[in-house]
C-alpha positions in Angstrom: 103.3 55.2 170.2 104.8 56.6 167.1 107.4 55.3 164.7 109.8 57.2 162.3 108.1 56.9 158.9 110.6 59.0 156.9 112.2 55.9 155.2 108.8 54.2 154.6 106.4 56.7 153.2 105.5 56.4 149.6 107.7 53.2 149.3 106.9 49.6 148.6 107.5 47.9 152.0 107.7 44.3 153.1 107.2 43.5 156.8 108.9 40.4 158.3 106.0 39.0 160.3 105.8 36.2 162.9 102.5 36.9 164.8 104.5 37.5 168.0 104.4 40.5 170.2 107.0 42.6 168.3 105.9 42.1 164.7 102.2 42.3 165.6 102.6 45.6 167.4 104.6 46.9 164.4 101.9 45.7 162.0 99.3 47.9 163.8 101.7 50.8 164.2 102.3 50.8 160.5 98.5 50.7 159.9 98.0 53.5 162.4 100.4 55.8 160.4 98.9 54.8 157.0 102.2 53.2 155.8 101.7 50.8 152.9 103.2 47.3 153.3 102.8 43.6 152.7 103.8 40.8 155.0 106.0 37.7 154.8 106.0 34.8 157.3 108.0 31.5 157.6 106.6 28.4 159.1 109.4 26.2 160.4 107.0 23.4 161.6 108.8 23.4 165.0 105.8 24.1 167.3 102.1 23.1 167.4 100.9 26.7 167.1 103.0 27.5 164.0 100.0 26.9 161.7 97.9 29.1 163.9 100.4 31.9 163.5 100.3 31.5 159.7 96.5 31.5 159.8 96.6 34.7 161.8 98.9 36.3 159.3 96.5 35.4 156.5 93.6 36.7 158.5 95.2 40.1 159.1 96.3 40.3 155.4 92.8 39.6 154.2 91.2 42.1 156.7 93.6 44.9 155.9 94.1 44.3 152.2 97.8 43.1 152.4 99.6 40.5 150.4 100.7 37.7 152.6 103.8 35.7 151.4 104.2 32.3 153.2 107.2 29.9 153.2 106.9 26.5 154.8 110.1 24.6 155.7 111.4 21.9 157.9 114.9 22.3 159.4 116.9 19.4 160.8 120.4 19.3 162.3 122.2 21.6 164.6 122.4 25.4 164.8 118.7 25.9 164.2 118.8 29.6 164.9 121.4 30.3 162.2 119.8 28.0 159.6 116.4 29.5 160.3 117.7 33.0 159.9 119.5 32.2 156.7 116.3 30.6 155.2 114.2 33.5 156.4 116.4 36.3 154.9 116.9 34.3 151.7 113.1 34.2 151.4 112.7 37.9 152.1 115.4 38.8 149.6 113.8 36.5 147.0 110.5 38.4 147.5 112.2 41.8 147.4 113.8 41.0 144.0 110.6 39.4 142.6 108.1 42.1 143.7 110.5 45.2 143.7 110.1 46.0 147.4 112.2 49.0 148.4 112.4 48.3 152.2 112.4 45.2 154.4 110.9 46.1 157.8 111.8 44.0 160.8 110.5 44.2 164.4 113.7 44.3 166.3 113.1 46.3 169.5 115.1 47.7 172.5 115.4 44.3 174.2 116.9 42.8 171.1 119.3 45.7 170.8 120.5 45.3 174.4 120.8 41.5 174.0 123.0 42.1 170.9 125.1 44.7 172.9 125.7 42.3 175.8 126.6 39.3 173.5 129.1 41.4 171.6 130.5 42.9 174.8 131.2 39.4 176.2 132.9 38.3 173.0 135.2 41.3 172.8 133.9 44.0 170.4 134.5 47.6 169.5 132.2 50.6 169.4 130.6 49.9 166.0 129.9 46.2 166.9 128.5 47.1 170.3 126.0 49.6 168.8 125.0 46.8 166.4 121.4 47.1 165.3 120.7 50.3 163.4 117.4 51.8 162.4 118.5 52.1 158.8 120.9 49.8 156.9 121.5 49.9 153.1 121.8 46.6 151.4 122.7 45.9 147.8 119.3 46.4 146.4 117.0 47.2 149.3 117.0 49.0 152.7 116.6 47.2 156.0 114.5 49.3 158.4 114.1 48.6 162.1 111.6 51.3 163.2 110.8 50.2 166.8 114.3 49.9 168.3 113.5 52.6 170.8 110.6 50.6 172.3 111.0 47.8 174.8 109.1 44.6 174.8 107.0 45.8 177.7 106.0 49.0 175.9 104.9 47.0 172.8 102.9 44.6 175.1 101.2 47.5 176.7 100.3 48.9 173.2 98.8 45.5 172.2 96.8 45.1 175.4 95.5 48.7 175.4 94.2 48.2 171.9 92.9 44.6 172.5 95.1 43.2 169.7 95.7 39.4 169.5 99.2 38.1 169.4 101.1 34.8 170.0 103.9 33.9 172.4 106.7 31.8 170.9 107.7 29.4 173.8 111.1 28.8 172.2 112.0 32.3 173.3 112.3 31.0 176.8 114.6 28.0 176.0 118.1 28.6 177.4 119.6 26.4 174.7 119.7 29.5 172.6 122.4 32.0 173.6 120.2 35.0 173.0 117.6 33.7 175.3 120.2 33.2 178.0 121.2 36.8 177.8 117.5 37.8 177.7 116.6 35.8 180.8 119.7 36.5 182.9 120.5 40.1 182.1 118.7 42.2 179.5 115.1 42.0 180.8 116.1 42.8 184.3 118.4 45.7 183.2 115.6 47.2 181.1 113.1 46.8 184.0 115.3 49.0 186.2 117.3 51.2 183.9 115.3 51.6 180.7 115.6 55.4 180.4 119.3 55.4 180.9 119.9 52.5 178.5 117.9 54.4 175.8 120.1 57.5 176.4 123.3 55.5 176.2 122.3 53.9 172.9 121.5 57.4 171.5 125.0 58.7 172.6 126.7 55.6 171.1 125.0 56.2 167.8 126.0 59.9 167.8 129.6 58.9 168.7 129.7 56.5 165.7 128.4 59.2 163.4 131.1 61.5 164.7 133.8 59.0 163.6 132.7 59.9 160.0 133.7 56.5 158.6 133.6 56.6 154.8 133.0 52.9 154.0 131.9 53.2 150.3 134.3 51.6 147.8 136.0 54.1 145.5 136.4 51.2 143.0 134.1 48.2 142.7 134.7 45.7 139.9 133.2 42.2 140.1 134.2 41.1 143.6 137.1 43.6 143.9 136.5 46.5 146.3 139.1 49.2 146.9 138.6 51.8 149.7 140.4 54.9 150.5 142.7 54.4 153.6 141.5 56.7 156.4 144.9 56.9 158.0 143.9 55.2 161.2 144.1 51.4 161.8 141.1 51.4 164.1 138.9 53.1 161.5 140.3 51.1 158.6 139.5 47.8 160.3 135.9 49.0 160.7 135.8 49.6 156.9 137.0 46.0 156.3 134.6 44.6 158.9 131.6 46.3 157.3 132.7 45.3 153.8 132.9 41.6 154.8 129.6 41.8 156.6 128.0 42.8 153.4 129.5 39.7 151.9 128.0 37.6 154.7 131.2 37.1 156.7 131.7 38.3 160.3 135.3 38.8 161.6 136.3 37.7 165.0 138.3 40.0 167.3 141.4 37.8 166.7 141.0 38.1 163.0 140.7 41.9 163.2 143.9 41.9 165.3 145.7 39.7 162.8 144.7 41.9 159.8 146.1 44.9 161.5 149.3 43.0 162.4 150.0 41.5 159.0 148.5 44.2 156.8 148.3 41.8 153.9 146.5 38.5 154.7 144.1 35.8 153.6 141.1 35.4 156.0 138.8 32.5 155.1 138.1 33.0 151.4 139.1 36.7 151.3 142.4 38.5 150.5 142.7 41.7 152.4 145.4 44.3 152.1 145.8 47.5 154.2 148.2 49.7 152.2 149.4 53.2 152.8 146.7 54.9 150.7 144.1 52.2 150.0 142.4 49.1 151.4 141.9 46.2 149.0 139.4 43.3 149.4 139.1 40.5 146.9 138.2 36.8 147.0 141.3 34.7 147.5 142.6 33.0 144.4 145.3 30.4 143.7 145.6 31.4 140.0 149.1 30.9 138.6 150.7 34.2 137.5 153.4 34.6 134.9 156.4 36.9 135.4 155.1 39.5 133.0 151.8 39.8 135.0 153.7 39.9 138.3 155.8 42.7 137.0 152.8 44.6 135.7 151.3 44.3 139.2 154.5 45.5 140.9 154.8 48.6 138.7 151.1 49.4 139.3 151.4 48.9 143.1 148.9 46.1 143.3 149.1 44.3 146.7 150.5 40.8 146.4 147.6 39.0 148.1 145.1 40.5 145.6 147.0 39.9 142.4 145.9 36.4 141.6 142.2 37.2 141.6 142.8 40.1 139.2 144.5 37.6 136.9 141.8 35.0 137.3 139.1 37.5 136.3 141.1 39.3 133.6 140.6 42.7 135.3 142.4 45.6 133.7 145.2 46.5 136.1 146.2 49.6 134.2 142.6 50.9 134.3 142.5 50.5 138.1 145.8 52.2 138.4 144.7 55.1 136.4 141.5 55.5 138.5 143.5 55.4 141.7 146.0 57.8 140.2 148.9 55.9 141.8 
């Protein structure tokens, strides 16, 4: 087994580790290719073997001269999966900032990718959302790398067994209370057992199709929490730009919200003001700041969308400067 190391070589890397099949296989694949990395593990204190998994992480780190970052938490209340994920990624990002890691490596694999696809498909999603998990994703101050997306759980298990490598099985992965497990048990595992080669090819084609769309989703102006994008002249592509911009802010649009944005063009969604104009796409936090007549007229003359004006006022952002940069 071989992974793409182009993004990882000569970089400071942090591996999200759990001691399960996926992350253990990835740990040893990284070792095999002489890629430098440290590990981070979270103990949620939900299972008897949690401490054993942490001890295994510490054992591997000591044996192979890696730093092992550990966080111990207890989660109560509903929606454990989301809360656990939020805590986990907050921990990773804290480590990245503190220790200047360039890449966060996660052990998402082909089964995860198919489960995501099926969950999005049943909710009502477009091409970009269906493809979902990408090998490389650029965050604000680090890169998220998923180097084993082309390998199935069975392939990773075979690698571990062939090399007599110890790993743990998280029994919560079989609990149907979690939606992902339902899709795994009912659909994705069986599909991969029978159609793995075809599924791999389909994901490859999907990724190429997305690249062919040539979606430019970098803001041409970014001031505080104001982002302005060039309109791409196609509602379907423009809504993808909005969708990705809000995801970077931690908010995921529903299909109904996407439809409503396209229908209204200027709208408040949750805490965001979004405007799809003829030439530009504006995204700002929503604000209830009172605007005087002089400011409103200044915005009108400079073609600032109505929904976004209050936030510019609240933050004392130079409207004329934005106008000059956009060459309206």
